[in-house]
C-alpha positions as semicolon CSV with decimal commas, in nm:
position;residue;x (nm);y (nm);z (nm)
1;M;4,564;-0,881;-0,942
2;K;4,544;-1,238;-0,821
3;N;4,270;-1,463;-0,957
4;N;4,070;-1,649;-0,696
5;K;4,040;-2,021;-0,750
6;S;3,688;-2,149;-0,812
7;C;3,524;-2,401;-1,039
8;S;3,390;-2,119;-1,256
9;N;3,745;-2,054;-1,388
10;C;3,871;-2,414;-1,386
11;I;3,966;-2,596;-1,706
12;K;3,801;-2,918;-1,583
13;A;3,453;-2,767;-1,535
14;S;3,175;-2,727;-1,791
15;T;2,837;-2,563;-1,747
16;I;2,519;-2,759;-1,690
17;P;2,242;-2,600;-1,901
18;V;1,964;-2,695;-1,655
19;N;2,086;-2,481;-1,362
20;D;2,382;-2,266;-1,260
21;D;2,592;-2,558;-1,141
22;L;2,906;-2,686;-1,310
23;L;3,006;-3,038;-1,405
24;C;3,358;-3,118;-1,286
25;R;3,548;-3,410;-1,440
26;D;3,679;-3,510;-1,097
27;K;3,404;-3,417;-0,848
28;G;3,081;-3,430;-1,051
29;A;2,816;-3,158;-1,017
30;V;2,945;-2,866;-0,806
31;S;2,854;-2,503;-0,741
32;P;3,045;-2,231;-0,932
33;D;3,222;-2,107;-0,616
34;Y;3,343;-2,454;-0,509
35;V;3,717;-2,524;-0,530
36;C;3,916;-2,846;-0,492
37;T;4,285;-2,933;-0,476
38;R;4,292;-3,036;-0,844
39;H;4,197;-2,688;-0,969
40;R;4,366;-2,570;-1,293
41;F;4,305;-2,222;-1,435
42;A;4,142;-2,213;-1,778
43;P;4,348;-2,027;-2,038
44;A;4,226;-1,673;-2,094
45;S;4,318;-1,641;-2,459
46;K;4,240;-1,879;-2,741
47;T;4,517;-2,074;-2,907
48;I;4,558;-2,078;-3,283
49;S;4,398;-2,422;-3,304
50;E;4,081;-2,293;-3,132
51;V;4,034;-2,000;-3,370
52;K;3,805;-2,108;-3,652
53;H;3,977;-1,997;-3,971
54;K;3,802;-2,051;-4,302
55;C;3,950;-2,181;-4,628
56;V;3,920;-1,837;-4,785
57;N;4,179;-1,707;-4,531
58;C;4,438;-1,965;-4,639
59;E;4,738;-1,900;-4,862
60;N;4,661;-2,218;-5,059
61;F;4,306;-2,109;-5,148
62;I;4,283;-1,970;-5,502
63;L;3,995;-1,728;-5,555
64;N;3,790;-1,769;-5,871
65;I;3,807;-1,421;-6,024
66;T;3,572;-1,500;-6,314
67;S;3,283;-1,560;-6,075
68;T;3,141;-1,212;-6,015
69;A;2,835;-1,334;-5,824
70;Q;3,028;-1,459;-5,522
71;T;3,379;-1,339;-5,435
72;T;3,456;-1,626;-5,197
73;M;3,433;-1,902;-5,460
74;G;3,756;-2,078;-5,543
75;L;3,952;-2,397;-5,491
76;C;4,226;-2,528;-5,269
77;Q;4,545;-2,589;-5,465
78;L;4,633;-2,878;-5,232
79;F;4,314;-3,082;-5,211
80;S;4,034;-2,982;-5,448
81;V;3,960;-2,985;-5,818
82;R;3,613;-2,826;-5,805
83;P;3,541;-2,470;-5,692
84;Y;3,356;-2,426;-5,362
85;D;3,262;-2,146;-5,123
86;G;3,567;-2,082;-4,900
87;M;3,359;-1,919;-4,626
88;Q;3,155;-2,238;-4,571
89;K;3,442;-2,476;-4,485
90;N;3,675;-2,463;-4,187
91;A;4,046;-2,463;-4,267
92;C;4,239;-2,788;-4,273
93;S;4,560;-2,886;-4,092
94;K;4,771;-2,742;-4,376
95;F;4,637;-2,390;-4,308
96;I;4,875;-2,098;-4,372
97;L;4,741;-1,752;-4,294
98;R;4,709;-1,547;-4,613
99;S;4,936;-1,244;-4,621
100;E;4,772;-0,920;-4,724
101;L;4,921;-0,778;-5,042
102;E;4,897;-0,416;-5,149
103;I;4,806;-0,375;-5,513
104;S;4,896;-0,038;-5,657
């Protein structure tokens, strides 16, 4: 199935919250079905950098087991010395996805 070119699926267009028009970096305010020669398709899937991982999902995050009140408290072995909530902070550039271990 071939995708039809339009500003609604262009990487250079962003929505205008006031009406249904789009704001193009090259042409300005345009309708969603407008198309120009500089059209570039927006990527369908998100890249790894666009996915918002949290510190608690990182291999370098050490969970604080003694804290029974909140299971996401811990500290980063690379950057921190005080425990914090790993679900509140976005992961840093040193993020390594935590591997799931089976405990038997």
